[in-house]
Every structure is written in C-alpha cells, then in structure tokens.
Backbone as a printed PyTorch tensor [residue, N CA C, xyz], in Angstrom:
tensor([[[  0.8420,  -1.1600,   0.0000],
         [  0.0000,   0.0000,   0.0000],
         [  0.9010,   1.2420,   0.0000]],

        [[  0.4550,   2.2840,  -0.6920],
         [  1.2350,   3.5130,  -0.7690],
         [  1.2830,   4.2040,   0.5920]],

        [[  2.3820,   4.8760,   0.8380],
         [  2.5840,   5.5690,   2.1030],
         [  1.5100,   6.6250,   2.3300]],

        [[  1.1290,   7.3400,   1.2960],
         [  0.1260,   8.3950,   1.4450],
         [ -1.2210,   7.8240,   1.8690]],

        [[ -1.5850,   6.6620,   1.3390],
         [ -2.8580,   6.0220,   1.6930],
         [ -2.8120,   5.5500,   3.1410]],

        [[ -1.7100,   4.9540,   3.5510],
         [ -1.5620,   4.5020,   4.9380],
         [ -1.6510,   5.6710,   5.9030]],

        [[ -0.9680,   6.7490,   5.5850],
         [ -0.9800,   7.9200,   6.4580],
         [ -2.3880,   8.4800,   6.5970]],

        [[ -3.1080,   8.5380,   5.4910],
         [ -4.4790,   9.0580,   5.5210],
         [ -5.3880,   8.1800,   6.3730]],

        [[ -5.2430,   6.8720,   6.2570],
         [ -6.0850,   5.9490,   7.0230],
         [ -5.8310,   6.0600,   8.5240]],

        [[ -4.5850,   6.3010,   8.9050],
         [ -4.2430,   6.3900,  10.3250],
         [ -4.5750,   7.7790,  10.8740]],

        [[ -4.5920,   8.7790,  10.0010],
         [ -4.9020,  10.1300,  10.4430],
         [ -3.6770,  10.9570,  10.7710]],

        [[ -2.5520,  10.6410,  10.1250],
         [ -1.3420,  11.4260,  10.3010],
         [ -0.9850,  12.0480,   8.9640]],

        [[ -0.1160,  13.0430,   8.9960],
         [  0.2730,  13.6880,   7.7490],
         [  1.2640,  12.8160,   6.9880]],

        [[  1.3680,  13.0750,   5.6980],
         [  2.3110,  12.3370,   4.8680],
         [  3.7350,  12.6000,   5.3410]],

        [[  4.0180,  13.8410,   5.7340],
         [  5.3730,  14.1900,   6.1830],
         [  5.7600,  13.4060,   7.4290]],

        [[  4.8010,  13.2250,   8.3460],
         [  5.0750,  12.4370,   9.5510],
         [  5.3590,  10.9970,   9.1680]],

        [[  4.5190,  10.4330,   8.3120],
         [  4.7160,   9.0520,   7.8780],
         [  6.0400,   8.9010,   7.1390]],

        [[  6.4080,   9.8830,   6.3310],
         [  7.6710,   9.8270,   5.6070],
         [  8.8510,   9.8600,   6.5800]],

        [[  8.7450,  10.6870,   7.6100],
         [  9.7920,  10.7320,   8.6300],
         [  9.9250,   9.4020,   9.3480]],

        [[  8.7850,   8.7780,   9.6520],
         [  8.8070,   7.4570,  10.2860],
         [  9.4560,   6.4310,   9.3660]],

        [[  9.1790,   6.5240,   8.0570],
         [  9.7800,   5.6010,   7.0900],
         [ 11.2950,   5.7830,   7.0610]],

        [[ 11.7350,   7.0300,   6.9990],
         [ 13.1710,   7.3070,   6.9330],
         [ 13.8970,   6.8760,   8.2100]],

        [[ 13.2150,   6.9690,   9.3560],
         [ 13.8660,   6.5960,  10.6160],
         [ 13.7620,   5.0970,  10.8990]],

        [[ 13.0190,   4.3620,  10.0640],
         [ 12.9240,   2.9200,  10.2240],
         [ 11.7600,   2.4460,  11.0730]],

        [[ 10.8880,   3.3510,  11.4920],
         [  9.7330,   2.9550,  12.2940],
         [  8.6650,   2.2660,  11.4570]],

        [[  8.6820,   2.5000,  10.1560],
         [  7.7350,   1.8790,   9.2220],
         [  8.5370,   1.0530,   8.2250]],

        [[  8.1320,  -0.1800,   8.0030],
         [  8.8250,  -1.0580,   7.0600],
         [  8.1960,  -0.9310,   5.6760]],

        [[  9.0220,  -0.8720,   4.6650],
         [  8.5350,  -0.7850,   3.3000],
         [  9.7030,  -0.6520,   2.3460]],

        [[  9.3830,  -0.3420,   1.0870],
         [ 10.4330,  -0.1680,   0.0860],
         [ 10.0620,   0.9870,  -0.8320]],

        [[ 11.0810,   1.5100,  -1.5100],
         [ 10.8630,   2.5930,  -2.4420],
         [ 11.0610,   2.0720,  -3.8600]],

        [[ 10.0720,   2.3050,  -4.7010],
         [ 10.1260,   1.8570,  -6.0910],
         [ 11.0680,   2.7650,  -6.8860]],

        [[ 11.4300,   2.3540,  -8.0990],
         [ 12.2930,   3.1600,  -8.9570],
         [ 11.6530,   4.5080,  -9.2900]],

        [[ 10.3160,   4.5660,  -9.2740],
         [  9.6060,   5.8030,  -9.5860],
         [  9.5530,   6.7560,  -8.3950]],

        [[  9.9790,   6.2920,  -7.2210],
         [  9.9600,   7.1190,  -6.0240],
         [  8.7960,   6.8210,  -5.0990]],

        [[  7.8470,   6.0080,  -5.5630],
         [  6.6940,   5.6600,  -4.7480],
         [  7.1180,   4.8000,  -3.5710]],

        [[  6.6270,   5.1330,  -2.3860],
         [  6.9330,   4.3600,  -1.1880],
         [  5.8090,   3.3630,  -0.9340]],

        [[  6.1680,   2.0930,  -0.8940],
         [  5.1980,   1.0390,  -0.6200],
         [  5.4660,   0.4880,   0.7750]],

        [[  4.4290,   0.4390,   1.5740],
         [  4.5330,   0.0000,   2.9570],
         [  4.1150,  -1.4530,   3.0420]],

        [[  4.9430,  -2.2660,   3.7060],
         [  4.6480,  -3.6960,   3.7880],
         [  3.8350,  -4.0500,   5.0260]],

        [[  3.9200,  -3.2460,   6.0880],
         [  3.1530,  -3.4910,   7.2990],
         [  2.2470,  -2.2950,   7.5540]],

        [[  1.0580,  -2.5280,   8.0810],
         [  0.1710,  -1.3920,   8.3460],
         [  0.7330,  -0.4870,   9.4430]],

        [[  0.4650,   0.7880,   9.3080],
         [  0.9040,   1.7660,  10.3070],
         [ -0.0940,   1.7330,  11.4570]],

        [[  0.4120,   1.7180,  12.6500],
         [ -0.4630,   1.7670,  13.8190],
         [ -0.5260,   3.2050,  14.3300]],

        [[ -1.7240,   3.6370,  14.6700],
         [ -1.9010,   4.9860,  15.1950],
         [ -1.2380,   5.0830,  16.5630]],

        [[ -0.6370,   6.2130,  16.8690],
         [ -0.0160,   6.3680,  18.1810],
         [ -1.0520,   6.2660,  19.2910]],

        [[ -0.6830,   5.6230,  20.3780],
         [ -1.5930,   5.4660,  21.5050],
         [ -1.6420,   6.7600,  22.3000]],

        [[ -2.8380,   7.1240,  22.7250],
         [ -2.9850,   8.3160,  23.5450],
         [ -3.1200,   7.9100,  24.9980]],

        [[ -2.7190,   8.7810,  25.8690],
         [ -2.8170,   8.5010,  27.2970],
         [ -4.2850,   8.4500,  27.7110]],

        [[ -4.6020,   7.5100,  28.5720],
         [ -5.9760,   7.4110,  29.0330],
         [ -6.2060,   8.4020,  30.1510]],

        [[ -7.4390,   8.7810,  30.3200],
         [ -7.7910,   9.7220,  31.3620],
         [ -8.2210,  11.0430,  30.7520]],

        [[ -8.5540,  12.0010,  31.6050],
         [ -9.0370,  13.2850,  31.0920],
         [ -7.9310,  14.0500,  30.3750]],

        [[ -8.3300,  14.7360,  29.3230],
         [ -7.3810,  15.5720,  28.5990],
         [ -7.2970,  16.9190,  29.2900]],

        [[ -6.1360,  17.5300,  29.2700],
         [ -5.9430,  18.8300,  29.8900],
         [ -5.7130,  19.8770,  28.8170]],

        [[ -6.2820,  21.0360,  29.0420],
         [ -6.1230,  22.1430,  28.1140],
         [ -5.8590,  23.4210,  28.9050]],

        [[ -5.1490,  24.3260,  28.3080],
         [ -4.9300,  25.6340,  28.9130],
         [ -5.9130,  26.6150,  28.3050]],

        [[ -6.5560,  27.3970,  29.1450],
         [ -7.4990,  28.4050,  28.6700],
         [ -6.8640,  29.7700,  28.8950]],

        [[ -6.7200,  30.5150,  27.8100],
         [ -6.1120,  31.8330,  27.8660],
         [ -7.1460,  32.8420,  27.3860]],

        [[ -7.4880,  33.7920,  28.2140],
         [ -8.4550,  34.8150,  27.8160],
         [ -7.7560,  36.1640,  27.7880]],

        [[ -8.1690,  37.0050,  26.8470],
         [ -7.5880,  38.3330,  26.6920],
         [ -8.6940,  39.3080,  26.3220]],

        [[ -8.4520,  40.5300,  26.6030],
         [ -9.3840,  41.5870,  26.2110],
         [ -8.6240,  42.6240,  25.4050]],

        [[ -9.3570,  43.3550,  24.5970],
         [ -8.7160,  44.3300,  23.7260],
         [ -8.4860,  45.6690,  24.4100]],

        [[ -9.2140,  45.9170,  25.5050],
         [ -9.0480,  47.1840,  26.2140],
         [ -9.2720,  46.9530,  27.7030]],

        [[ -8.7050,  47.8210,  28.5220],
         [ -8.8120,  47.6770,  29.9800],
         [-10.2530,  47.7500,  30.4490]],

        [[-11.0970,  48.4570,  29.7380],
         [-12.5010,  48.5810,  30.1400],
         [-13.2680,  47.2620,  30.0140]],

        [[-12.7400,  46.2990,  29.2570],
         [-13.3870,  44.9990,  29.0860],
         [-12.8270,  43.9400,  30.0250]],

        [[-11.9760,  44.3580,  30.9790],
         [-11.3020,  43.4160,  31.8510],
         [-12.2750,  42.5830,  32.6860]],

        [[-13.4280,  43.1240,  33.0080],
         [-14.4200,  42.3930,  33.7940],
         [-14.9500,  41.1720,  33.0570]],

        [[-14.8070,  41.1320,  31.7580],
         [-15.3390,  40.0380,  30.9500],
         [-14.4090,  38.8210,  30.8920]],

        [[-13.2340,  38.9000,  31.4880],
         [-12.2770,  37.7890,  31.4240],
         [-12.8390,  36.5030,  32.0280]],

        [[-13.4660,  36.5950,  33.1810],
         [-14.0290,  35.3980,  33.8170],
         [-15.1490,  34.8040,  32.9640]],

        [[-15.9440,  35.6530,  32.3620],
         [-17.0230,  35.1740,  31.4850],
         [-16.4710,  34.4250,  30.2790]],

        [[-15.3740,  34.9350,  29.7260],
         [-14.7470,  34.2570,  28.5860],
         [-14.1990,  32.8940,  29.0010]],

        [[-13.5620,  32.8420,  30.1790],
         [-13.0020,  31.5730,  30.6560],
         [-14.1040,  30.5500,  30.8910]],

        [[-15.2120,  30.9610,  31.4600],
         [-16.3360,  30.0480,  31.6870],
         [-16.8990,  29.5600,  30.3640]],

        [[-17.0500,  30.4800,  29.4130],
         [-17.5660,  30.0900,  28.0940],
         [-16.6450,  29.0680,  27.4230]],

        [[-15.3390,  29.2860,  27.4990],
         [-14.3920,  28.3540,  26.8710],
         [-14.3850,  27.0040,  27.5760]],

        [[-14.4760,  26.9930,  28.9070],
         [-14.4560,  25.7080,  29.6200],
         [-15.7350,  24.9240,  29.3700]],

        [[-16.8500,  25.6130,  29.1130],
         [-18.1070,  24.9110,  28.7910],
         [-18.0910,  24.3520,  27.3770]],

        [[-17.2940,  24.9550,  26.5110],
         [-17.2090,  24.5170,  25.1230],
         [-16.5920,  23.1540,  25.0630]]])
C-alpha cells in the first residue's frame, strides 16, 4: 500500500509518515519511480488514558473589558 494512503487511514500527515519511514519505524520499500510502498500497516499512536488537559487563555482588547475575562473563561471551559 502507498505511504500516502496509509498515512491518511491512520490520520497522520504524509510528512510524519515519511519521517517514520526514513527513521525505520515503518517497514517498506521505495520503487524506482519514487513511490513508497509500505509492507506493514501503520499503527496509530496510543494516547494517554484519562481526562485531557487544556490551557485556557483569555484576553481583552481594552482595559474597560477586563471584567469580561471570567465570562470568557467560563464560556471556553463549557465549550
């Protein structure tokens, strides 16, 4: 299977998959035309289990809107 198709199926970019191929994390061969054929399927990276953490950064355009910072943070955390 072509490297681009494998990358798309796993949900990673072609550049990431190409880097993995060059570093030896993905097994395959390169044809005379330059096409990369992958012999083993790419496995998606495992994510850590548990709640995801995010940073919420709120800003205002003027000092008079400073009271709205807490409202923005609440709106973002509810999203």
